[in-house]
C-alpha positions as CSV (number, residue, x, y, z in Angstrom):
1,M,-139.6,59.0,-2.7
2,K,-138.0,62.2,-1.1
3,L,-136.5,61.9,2.2
4,F,-134.7,64.4,4.3
5,F,-131.5,63.5,6.0
6,V,-130.9,65.8,8.9
7,T,-127.2,66.1,9.3
8,S,-124.4,68.8,9.2
9,N,-121.9,66.3,8.0
10,K,-121.5,66.4,4.3
11,S,-119.5,63.2,4.0
12,K,-122.2,61.3,5.8
13,Y,-124.9,62.8,3.6
14,V,-123.1,62.0,0.3
15,W,-122.3,58.5,1.4
16,A,-126.0,57.9,2.4
17,R,-127.4,59.5,-0.8
18,E,-125.3,57.4,-3.1
19,R,-126.3,54.1,-1.3
20,L,-130.0,54.9,-1.3
21,K,-130.6,56.3,-4.8
22,S,-130.6,52.7,-6.2
23,I,-133.9,52.0,-4.3
24,G,-135.6,55.2,-5.5
25,I,-134.9,57.4,-2.6
26,E,-134.0,61.0,-3.3
27,L,-132.1,62.1,-0.2
28,E,-131.9,65.7,0.6
29,Q,-129.7,67.1,3.3
30,R,-131.1,69.5,5.9
31,K,-129.0,71.3,8.4
32,I,-131.1,72.0,11.4
33,D,-129.6,72.8,14.8
34,L,-131.1,70.2,17.0
35,P,-130.4,70.2,20.7
36,E,-128.9,67.0,22.0
37,S,-130.5,65.3,25.0
38,R,-128.2,64.5,28.0
39,D,-128.4,60.7,27.7
40,L,-125.6,58.0,27.6
41,E,-127.8,55.9,25.2
42,V,-127.3,56.9,21.6
43,R,-130.7,55.6,20.6
44,N,-132.5,58.0,23.0
45,V,-130.4,61.0,21.7
46,A,-131.3,60.0,18.1
47,I,-135.0,59.6,18.7
48,A,-135.2,62.9,20.4
49,K,-133.4,64.7,17.5
50,A,-135.5,62.9,14.9
51,K,-138.8,63.8,16.5
52,K,-137.7,67.5,16.7
53,A,-136.7,67.4,13.0
54,F,-140.0,65.8,12.0
55,N,-141.9,68.4,13.9
56,I,-140.0,71.2,12.1
57,L,-140.1,69.7,8.6
58,K,-143.5,67.8,8.7
59,K,-141.9,65.4,6.1
60,P,-140.2,62.0,6.4
61,V,-136.8,62.2,8.0
62,M,-133.7,60.3,8.8
63,V,-131.4,61.2,11.6
64,E,-128.3,59.4,12.6
65,D,-126.3,59.8,15.8
66,R,-123.4,57.9,17.3
67,G,-121.6,57.3,20.4
68,F,-118.0,56.3,21.0
69,Y,-117.4,53.8,23.8
70,I,-114.0,53.0,25.2
71,E,-114.2,49.9,27.4
72,A,-111.3,50.8,29.7
73,L,-112.9,54.2,30.4
74,N,-116.3,52.7,31.4
75,G,-117.7,53.7,28.1
76,F,-116.5,57.3,28.0
77,P,-117.1,59.5,26.0
78,A,-120.3,57.7,25.0
79,T,-122.7,60.2,23.4
80,F,-120.6,63.1,24.6
81,I,-118.2,63.1,21.6
82,E,-118.6,66.8,21.0
83,F,-118.1,67.6,24.7
84,M,-114.9,65.4,24.7
85,H,-113.5,67.4,21.7
86,K,-114.3,70.7,23.3
87,T,-112.7,69.8,26.6
88,I,-109.9,67.2,26.5
89,G,-109.7,66.4,22.8
90,V,-108.1,63.3,21.4
91,K,-104.8,64.2,23.2
92,G,-106.6,64.2,26.5
93,L,-108.2,60.9,25.6
94,M,-104.9,59.4,24.8
95,K,-103.5,60.5,28.2
96,L,-106.3,58.7,29.9
97,M,-105.5,55.5,27.9
98,K,-101.7,55.8,28.7
99,N,-100.4,52.4,30.0
100,N,-103.9,50.8,29.6
101,T,-103.7,47.4,27.9
102,N,-107.4,47.2,27.3
103,R,-107.6,49.2,24.0
104,K,-111.2,48.0,23.0
105,A,-113.4,50.6,21.7
106,S,-116.6,50.8,19.6
107,F,-118.8,53.1,17.7
108,I,-122.6,52.6,18.3
109,S,-124.6,54.3,15.5
110,V,-128.4,54.6,15.4
111,L,-130.4,55.7,12.4
112,I,-134.0,56.9,13.1
113,Y,-136.5,57.0,10.3
114,I,-139.7,58.7,10.8
115,D,-142.3,58.3,8.0
116,E,-144.9,60.7,6.8
117,K,-147.4,59.4,9.5
118,G,-144.9,60.1,12.3
119,S,-144.1,56.4,12.9
120,V,-140.6,55.8,14.2
121,K,-138.3,53.0,13.1
122,T,-134.8,52.3,14.5
123,F,-131.7,50.8,12.9
124,K,-128.6,50.1,15.0
125,E,-125.1,49.3,14.2
126,K,-122.0,48.5,16.5
127,E,-118.6,48.6,15.0
128,E,-115.9,47.1,17.1
129,G,-112.4,48.5,17.0
130,F,-109.5,49.6,19.1
131,I,-107.6,52.6,20.3
132,V,-104.1,52.8,18.8
133,T,-101.1,53.5,21.0
134,K,-100.0,56.8,19.4
135,I,-102.0,59.6,17.7
136,A,-101.7,59.2,13.9
137,E,-101.7,61.8,11.2
138,G,-103.6,61.3,8.0
139,N,-106.8,61.6,6.1
140,C,-109.8,61.5,8.3
141,R,-112.1,61.8,5.2
142,G,-114.5,64.2,6.9
143,W,-115.3,61.8,9.7
144,G,-113.5,63.7,12.5
145,N,-110.2,63.3,14.3
146,L,-111.2,60.3,16.3
147,M,-110.1,58.5,13.1
148,N,-106.5,59.5,14.2
149,I,-106.8,57.2,17.3
150,Y,-109.3,54.6,16.3
151,G,-108.5,51.5,14.3
152,H,-110.4,48.4,13.0
153,E,-109.4,44.8,13.2
154,I,-108.8,44.4,9.5
155,Y,-105.8,46.7,9.9
156,P,-104.2,45.8,13.3
157,G,-102.3,48.6,15.0
158,R,-103.2,51.3,12.5
159,A,-105.5,54.2,12.9
160,L,-108.2,54.6,10.2
161,S,-106.6,57.9,9.2
162,E,-103.5,56.1,8.0
163,L,-105.3,54.0,5.4
164,N,-104.7,54.7,1.7
165,D,-107.7,55.1,-0.6
166,E,-107.7,51.3,-1.5
167,E,-107.5,50.3,2.2
168,W,-110.2,52.8,3.1
169,K,-112.5,51.3,0.4
170,K,-111.9,47.8,1.9
171,Y,-112.7,49.1,5.4
172,Q,-115.9,50.8,4.1
173,D,-117.0,47.6,2.3
174,V,-116.4,45.5,5.4
175,I,-118.4,47.7,7.8
176,S,-121.2,48.3,5.3
177,E,-122.2,44.7,5.1
178,N,-124.4,45.1,8.2
179,D,-124.4,48.7,9.1
180,Y,-127.5,50.8,9.9
181,L,-127.9,52.0,6.3
182,S,-127.8,48.4,5.0
183,K,-130.5,47.6,7.6
184,F,-132.7,50.5,6.5
185,Y,-132.1,49.6,2.8
186,N,-133.3,46.0,3.3
187,W,-136.2,47.0,5.4
188,F,-137.3,49.6,2.9
189,I,-137.2,47.2,0.1
190,N,-139.1,44.6,2.0
191,E,-141.6,46.8,3.7
192,R,-142.1,49.7,1.4
193,G,-141.0,48.3,-1.9
194,A,-144.4,46.8,-2.6
195,D,-146.0,50.2,-2.4
196,D,-144.0,51.5,-5.4
């Protein structure tokens, strides 16, 4: 089955393509400039983008969107990550977090799948983490410079950009156990696998 993954992020596309080919999905990347709705809920943003992509391509599509939520900042920047980067950037974000003891942060990611009939299916993931106390340097692996300030509980006190390749793989293994792509994969096998 051929499926279009509408994303401009090459790392995200390659990661998804490799995971889905084992269940017979041929994933093809499409870069389409999709307007983002002004909504704090990542699910609503992703659905609007997926419907627009489906209307353009007239083929089954996947669209993923994510929000970054910092508890001490009442959820800011939420779905406005790009706006945050264009205005205050990670340096400004760290200034807002200065002297704040609540470092909890999370990524909420939503994958929207629209099949050939236009039916919409949603797969959601929430990854809990924290904001480090100092901007790190390192390899963001194509995922953006939030990786310089965001960490995960399996590596306390360290930003993800500081991880070596072995540590990064361990992190990826941990988060992929119940991420949106695993949920899609399992749903696809159960719901669609019988059709093959």
